[in-house]
Backbone as JSON Lines, residues from 0, in Angstrom:
{"i":0,"aa":"M","n":[-0.42,-2.46,19.73],"ca":[-0.09,-2.71,18.24],"c":[-1.35,-2.6,17.43]}
{"i":1,"aa":"A","n":[-1.3,-2.02,16.31],"ca":[-2.47,-1.81,15.4],"c":[-2.87,-3.1,14.63]}
{"i":2,"aa":"Q","n":[-4.12,-3.09,14.17],"ca":[-4.52,-4.33,13.28],"c":[-4.51,-3.87,11.84]}
{"i":3,"aa":"L","n":[-3.66,-4.45,11.1],"ca":[-3.66,-4.11,9.58],"c":[-4.87,-4.7,8.93]}
{"i":4,"aa":"V","n":[-5.63,-3.89,8.14],"ca":[-6.71,-4.3,7.33],"c":[-6.52,-3.96,5.77]}
{"i":5,"aa":"W","n":[-6.57,-4.88,5.05],"ca":[-6.28,-4.61,3.57],"c":[-7.68,-4.6,3.07]}
{"i":6,"aa":"T","n":[-8.03,-3.34,2.28],"ca":[-9.2,-3.2,1.56],"c":[-9.31,-3.9,0.27]}
{"i":7,"aa":"S","n":[-10.44,-4.13,-0.28],"ca":[-10.63,-4.8,-1.54],"c":[-9.81,-4.03,-2.61]}
{"i":8,"aa":"T","n":[-9.93,-2.73,-2.62],"ca":[-9.03,-2.1,-3.56],"c":[-7.66,-2.4,-3.57]}
{"i":9,"aa":"A","n":[-6.96,-2.28,-2.3],"ca":[-5.61,-2.64,-2.13],"c":[-5.24,-4.06,-2.63]}
{"i":10,"aa":"I","n":[-6.12,-4.95,-2.31],"ca":[-5.96,-6.33,-2.71],"c":[-5.93,-6.48,-4.42]}
{"i":11,"aa":"K","n":[-7.0,-5.7,-4.85],"ca":[-7.0,-5.6,-6.49],"c":[-5.64,-5.03,-7.04]}
{"i":12,"aa":"D","n":[-5.13,-4.02,-6.2],"ca":[-4.1,-3.28,-6.6],"c":[-2.85,-4.31,-6.76]}
{"i":13,"aa":"L","n":[-2.65,-5.0,-5.62],"ca":[-1.55,-6.06,-5.51],"c":[-1.7,-7.19,-6.47]}
{"i":14,"aa":"N","n":[-2.88,-7.57,-6.75],"ca":[-3.13,-8.67,-7.89],"c":[-2.69,-7.99,-9.16]}
{"i":15,"aa":"S","n":[-2.95,-6.86,-9.52],"ca":[-2.62,-6.26,-10.88],"c":[-1.11,-6.18,-10.9]}
{"i":16,"aa":"I","n":[-0.61,-5.61,-10.0],"ca":[0.86,-5.56,-9.94],"c":[1.66,-6.93,-10.02]}
{"i":17,"aa":"A","n":[0.96,-7.92,-9.38],"ca":[1.57,-9.45,-9.48],"c":[1.46,-9.76,-10.96]}
{"i":18,"aa":"E","n":[0.22,-9.63,-11.54],"ca":[0.02,-10.05,-12.82],"c":[0.98,-9.45,-13.88]}
{"i":19,"aa":"Y","n":[1.27,-8.04,-13.61],"ca":[2.12,-7.33,-14.49],"c":[3.58,-7.73,-14.45]}
{"i":20,"aa":"I","n":[3.97,-8.01,-13.22],"ca":[5.36,-8.54,-13.06],"c":[5.55,-9.98,-13.6]}
{"i":21,"aa":"E","n":[4.53,-10.66,-13.21],"ca":[4.53,-12.15,-13.64],"c":[4.69,-12.3,-15.33]}
{"i":22,"aa":"M","n":[4.3,-11.32,-16.01],"ca":[4.5,-11.61,-17.49],"c":[6.1,-11.8,-17.79]}
{"i":23,"aa":"D","n":[6.76,-11.27,-16.96],"ca":[8.46,-11.44,-17.05],"c":[8.84,-12.65,-16.26]}
{"i":24,"aa":"S","n":[8.27,-12.71,-14.95],"ca":[8.86,-13.87,-14.0],"c":[7.87,-14.13,-12.78]}
{"i":25,"aa":"E","n":[7.38,-15.19,-12.82],"ca":[6.58,-15.52,-11.72],"c":[7.24,-15.62,-10.33]}
{"i":26,"aa":"I","n":[8.4,-15.9,-10.32],"ca":[9.28,-15.88,-9.13],"c":[9.38,-14.41,-8.57]}
{"i":27,"aa":"A","n":[9.86,-13.48,-9.45],"ca":[10.08,-12.13,-9.16],"c":[8.63,-11.52,-8.69]}
{"i":28,"aa":"S","n":[7.52,-11.87,-9.41],"ca":[6.25,-11.24,-8.91],"c":[5.89,-11.75,-7.5]}
{"i":29,"aa":"K","n":[6.01,-12.92,-7.3],"ca":[5.86,-13.46,-5.82],"c":[6.48,-12.75,-4.8]}
{"i":30,"aa":"K","n":[7.99,-12.64,-5.14],"ca":[8.97,-12.04,-4.17],"c":[8.53,-10.6,-4.02]}
{"i":31,"aa":"F","n":[8.27,-9.84,-5.12],"ca":[7.79,-8.47,-4.96],"c":[6.57,-8.22,-4.06]}
{"i":32,"aa":"I","n":[5.61,-8.91,-4.25],"ca":[4.43,-8.82,-3.59],"c":[4.66,-9.13,-2.03]}
{"i":33,"aa":"K","n":[5.43,-10.11,-1.79],"ca":[5.82,-10.45,-0.44],"c":[6.43,-9.21,0.21]}
{"i":34,"aa":"E","n":[7.32,-8.54,-0.52],"ca":[8.27,-7.44,0.1],"c":[7.19,-6.25,0.17]}
{"i":35,"aa":"I","n":[6.18,-6.04,-0.69],"ca":[5.38,-4.93,-0.29],"c":[4.5,-5.18,0.9]}
{"i":36,"aa":"I","n":[4.05,-6.58,0.96],"ca":[3.22,-6.84,2.29],"c":[4.08,-6.58,3.46]}
{"i":37,"aa":"S","n":[5.27,-7.18,3.49],"ca":[6.13,-6.89,4.51],"c":[6.42,-5.41,4.99]}
{"i":38,"aa":"K","n":[6.58,-4.57,3.97],"ca":[6.7,-3.21,4.29],"c":[5.49,-2.71,4.91]}
{"i":39,"aa":"A","n":[4.23,-3.03,4.31],"ca":[2.93,-2.67,4.96],"c":[2.82,-3.25,6.37]}
{"i":40,"aa":"E","n":[3.17,-4.36,6.55],"ca":[2.96,-5.02,7.84],"c":[3.81,-4.22,9.08]}
{"i":41,"aa":"G","n":[4.86,-3.37,8.61],"ca":[5.58,-2.73,9.69],"c":[4.64,-1.53,10.26]}
{"i":42,"aa":"L","n":[3.53,-1.21,9.53],"ca":[2.56,-0.25,10.1],"c":[1.83,-0.61,11.24]}
{"i":43,"aa":"A","n":[1.72,-1.76,11.45],"ca":[0.93,-2.56,12.62],"c":[1.69,-1.97,13.91]}
{"i":44,"aa":"S","n":[3.04,-1.93,13.88],"ca":[3.63,-1.45,15.22],"c":[4.12,0.01,15.14]}
{"i":45,"aa":"Q","n":[4.23,0.7,13.91],"ca":[4.4,2.02,13.81],"c":[3.47,2.73,12.82]}
{"i":46,"aa":"P","n":[2.2,2.97,13.11],"ca":[1.37,3.46,12.1],"c":[1.55,4.83,11.74]}
{"i":47,"aa":"F","n":[2.3,5.66,12.4],"ca":[2.45,6.99,11.89],"c":[3.93,7.15,11.32]}
{"i":48,"aa":"K","n":[4.45,6.11,10.92],"ca":[5.75,6.34,10.3],"c":[5.75,6.82,8.78]}
{"i":49,"aa":"G","n":[4.68,6.58,8.27],"ca":[4.45,7.14,7.04],"c":[4.11,8.63,7.1]}
{"i":50,"aa":"R","n":[4.18,9.29,5.99],"ca":[3.94,10.81,5.77],"c":[2.54,11.01,5.33]}
{"i":51,"aa":"P","n":[2.03,12.21,5.56],"ca":[0.74,12.47,5.01],"c":[0.88,12.49,3.46]}
{"i":52,"aa":"I","n":[-0.07,12.13,2.56],"ca":[0.02,12.34,1.19],"c":[-0.14,13.67,0.75]}
{"i":53,"aa":"P","n":[0.57,13.98,-0.34],"ca":[0.48,15.48,-0.74],"c":[-0.71,15.97,-1.41]}
{"i":54,"aa":"E","n":[-1.53,14.91,-2.05],"ca":[-2.85,15.27,-2.66],"c":[-3.91,15.72,-1.46]}
{"i":55,"aa":"K","n":[-4.6,16.64,-1.92],"ca":[-5.62,17.23,-1.01],"c":[-6.79,16.27,-0.93]}
{"i":56,"aa":"I","n":[-6.68,15.16,-0.34],"ca":[-7.87,14.27,-0.19],"c":[-8.24,14.16,1.25]}
{"i":57,"aa":"P","n":[-9.5,14.56,1.62],"ca":[-9.85,14.35,3.17],"c":[-9.85,12.9,3.64]}
{"i":58,"aa":"G","n":[-9.48,12.79,4.86],"ca":[-9.62,11.43,5.51],"c":[-8.41,11.04,6.22]}
{"i":59,"aa":"G","n":[-7.32,12.04,6.24],"ca":[-6.12,11.67,6.97],"c":[-5.22,10.67,6.41]}
{"i":60,"aa":"Y","n":[-5.22,10.43,5.09],"ca":[-4.43,9.43,4.38],"c":[-3.02,9.76,4.51]}
{"i":61,"aa":"R","n":[-2.12,8.72,4.69],"ca":[-0.71,8.74,4.73],"c":[-0.25,7.75,3.73]}
{"i":62,"aa":"Q","n":[1.12,7.75,3.57],"ca":[1.77,6.82,2.56],"c":[3.23,6.47,3.2]}
{"i":63,"aa":"I","n":[3.47,5.26,2.69],"ca":[4.88,4.83,2.88],"c":[5.38,4.36,1.44]}
{"i":64,"aa":"L","n":[6.43,4.52,1.1],"ca":[7.12,4.2,-0.26],"c":[7.84,2.81,-0.19]}
{"i":65,"aa":"Y","n":[7.63,2.07,-1.29],"ca":[8.64,0.8,-1.33],"c":[8.8,0.88,-3.07]}
{"i":66,"aa":"K","n":[10.1,0.9,-3.07],"ca":[10.7,1.05,-4.56],"c":[9.79,2.17,-5.37]}
{"i":67,"aa":"S","n":[9.22,1.71,-6.34],"ca":[8.56,2.88,-7.08],"c":[7.0,2.84,-6.74]}
{"i":68,"aa":"Y","n":[6.46,2.31,-5.71],"ca":[5.19,2.27,-5.31],"c":[4.81,2.95,-3.9]}
{"i":69,"aa":"R","n":[3.73,3.39,-4.03],"ca":[3.17,4.12,-2.78],"c":[2.04,3.29,-2.14]}
{"i":70,"aa":"I","n":[2.32,2.9,-0.86],"ca":[1.32,2.23,-0.05],"c":[0.43,3.28,0.64]}
{"i":71,"aa":"I","n":[-0.68,3.47,0.29],"ca":[-1.52,4.34,0.85],"c":[-2.63,4.05,1.89]}
{"i":72,"aa":"Y","n":[-2.55,4.54,3.1],"ca":[-3.28,4.0,4.12],"c":[-3.87,5.07,5.08]}
{"i":73,"aa":"R","n":[-4.83,4.67,5.89],"ca":[-5.42,5.62,6.96],"c":[-5.51,4.83,8.25]}
{"i":74,"aa":"I","n":[-5.47,5.53,9.42],"ca":[-5.43,5.1,10.54],"c":[-6.83,5.41,11.23]}
{"i":75,"aa":"E","n":[-7.44,4.46,11.75],"ca":[-8.72,4.6,12.5],"c":[-8.78,3.8,13.8]}
{"i":76,"aa":"G","n":[-8.57,4.53,14.86],"ca":[-8.45,3.98,16.06],"c":[-7.17,2.89,16.16]}
{"i":77,"aa":"L","n":[-7.56,1.66,16.52],"ca":[-6.47,0.63,16.52],"c":[-6.39,-0.03,15.26]}
{"i":78,"aa":"N","n":[-6.98,0.45,14.1],"ca":[-6.86,-0.25,12.89],"c":[-6.19,0.63,11.9]}
{"i":79,"aa":"V","n":[-5.36,0.01,10.98],"ca":[-4.6,0.71,9.94],"c":[-5.3,-0.02,8.53]}
{"i":80,"aa":"F","n":[-5.83,0.81,7.78],"ca":[-6.46,0.45,6.69],"c":[-5.6,0.77,5.38]}
{"i":81,"aa":"I","n":[-5.25,-0.35,4.7],"ca":[-4.28,-0.16,3.53],"c":[-5.42,0.05,2.42]}
{"i":82,"aa":"S","n":[-5.4,1.27,1.87],"ca":[-6.44,1.69,0.94],"c":[-5.96,1.25,-0.55]}
{"i":83,"aa":"S","n":[-4.77,1.51,-0.88],"ca":[-4.32,1.15,-2.21],"c":[-2.89,1.09,-2.35]}
{"i":84,"aa":"V","n":[-2.36,0.57,-3.47],"ca":[-1.05,0.51,-3.75],"c":[-0.79,0.94,-5.09]}
{"i":85,"aa":"Y","n":[-0.15,2.13,-5.25],"ca":[-0.04,2.79,-6.48],"c":[1.26,2.93,-6.96]}
{"i":86,"aa":"H","n":[1.56,2.85,-8.33],"ca":[2.83,3.18,-8.73],"c":[3.1,4.66,-8.7]}
{"i":87,"aa":"Q","n":[4.22,5.24,-8.31],"ca":[4.46,6.65,-8.13],"c":[4.13,7.45,-9.4]}
{"i":88,"aa":"K","n":[4.27,6.92,-10.46],"ca":[3.94,7.63,-11.68],"c":[2.53,7.85,-12.03]}
{"i":89,"aa":"K","n":[1.71,7.02,-11.36],"ca":[0.27,7.04,-11.6],"c":[-0.33,8.08,-10.77]}
{"i":90,"aa":"L","n":[-1.45,8.87,-11.42],"ca":[-2.09,9.8,-10.52],"c":[-2.98,9.19,-9.57]}
{"i":91,"aa":"L","n":[-3.08,9.66,-8.42],"ca":[-3.92,9.27,-7.44],"c":[-5.39,9.98,-7.39]}
{"i":92,"aa":"F","n":[-6.44,9.23,-7.77],"ca":[-7.6,10.13,-7.94],"c":[-8.49,10.0,-6.84]}
{"i":93,"aa":"K","n":[-8.91,8.97,-6.39],"ca":[-9.86,8.87,-5.24],"c":[-9.64,7.52,-4.49]}
{"i":94,"aa":"L","n":[-9.89,7.57,-3.29],"ca":[-9.61,6.44,-2.32],"c":[-11.1,5.87,-1.94]}
């Protein structure tokens, strides 16, 4: 089983998402963030279940989708690094 590691960028992304949703509902915000985290936690047991990202960024980045968000990650040995959490409409610049 792989170790899941959240980067500081991914944590900032989650906080931004939470703050945005919280403008409408604190309960919905907490629930949604828990769901994203739960989706990402599945990578610990199946790190290759995501597909490679379509952008031409070196580093072997992969993604899994949750609702309208992309959970971007890379695998290094026994670690899965969650690099960022992006809305699908937002352009992915650099990781």
